[in-house]
N, C-alpha and C positions, 0 to 999 in steps of 0.2 A: 574420526576425522571431522564430523559435523561439530562436535563439541569444541574441538581445537579451533575451528574457523570462527565459532561464536565467541570463544574466549579472546581471540585476536581482535575481533570486531569490537568487543566490549572494552578492551584495553587500548584500542586505537593503534595496535601494532599490525604489521603485515606478516603473512605467512611467506615462506620462500616462493611459492607459486605466485603470490600476489606481487612480489617484487618486480617480476618481469612485466606483468600486466599493467601495473601502475606506471612503471617506467615507460611502457609503450602507449599508455593512454594519451590520445592525441587531442583531447578537449578538456577544458575546465569543467564542463557539464558532467562528464563521466566521473570526475573526482568528487564533485558536489553530491552526486547520487550516492556514491559510496559513503560520504560523510553523513548524509541524511539517513541511510540505512543503518549505519553504526549508531547514530543518535536514537533511532527508533528502537533498536535492540536494547540499548542502555536504559531507555525509559521503561520499556516493558519489563526488563529485569528488575528495575527498582520499584515501579509502581503497580505492576500487574504480573507478579511472579507465576501465577497459575496459567495465565495465557502465554507467558514467555516459555513455559515448559512445553506447550503445544507447538511452538515454533521450533524448539530444539528437537522435538520428536518428529518433526516433519509433517505435522497434522495441519498446520496453518502457515501461510506465507506471512512475512513480516507485515505487509500492508493489511491483510485480512485480520491479523492480530491487533493492529493499531485501531482498526475500525471496531472490532469486537470490544476492545477496552474503552472505546469512546474517545480516543485521542485524535482520531481522524474521522472525517465525514465520508460516508460511502459515495463514490462517484461512479459514473458509467458513461459510455460514449453513445451518442445518438446519431444515426446517419441523417445528414441534413438534406440530402437530395431525394430521398424516398419516403414520403409521408407514411406509407403502410409499415415500413420497417421501423420508422421512428415511433409509431404508435405501439408496435409490438414490444419494442425496447422499453418504452414507458410503462406499459402494462406489466411487463415482467419485473421491473425494478421499483415501482412505486406502489404504495398501499392504496386501497380504494379511496381513503380519505384524501391522500395527497393528489390522486388523479382528479377527484372532484374539485379540489382547490385549484389545480392547474387549469381545468376546463373553465372554471369561473373567471380566473385571471385572463385567460385568452379571449373569452367572450366580452369581458368588461373593458377592453382596451380603452 
């Protein structure tokens, strides 16, 4: 089933189940996400076949695969109203070098 869904995504066709969900999609944004997802799968298939195989196997999400392949930059959400939570998130997601650079940038306003 997963392979069939990926083949449909790569070919830009819809599965029977998608027919109803796409017809029921009530926003242009939902359709754009689907197109972006399809484009990501196509690019992985073409330019990073080993990473693409991990997506097919369910080992990676499409976004994680795009980051691993270097096609997207890793992003994360930082809580804006709780400085301690913001600091935890930054420590978890940034290297020590990037943290030091960020501190310098914040001090040198």
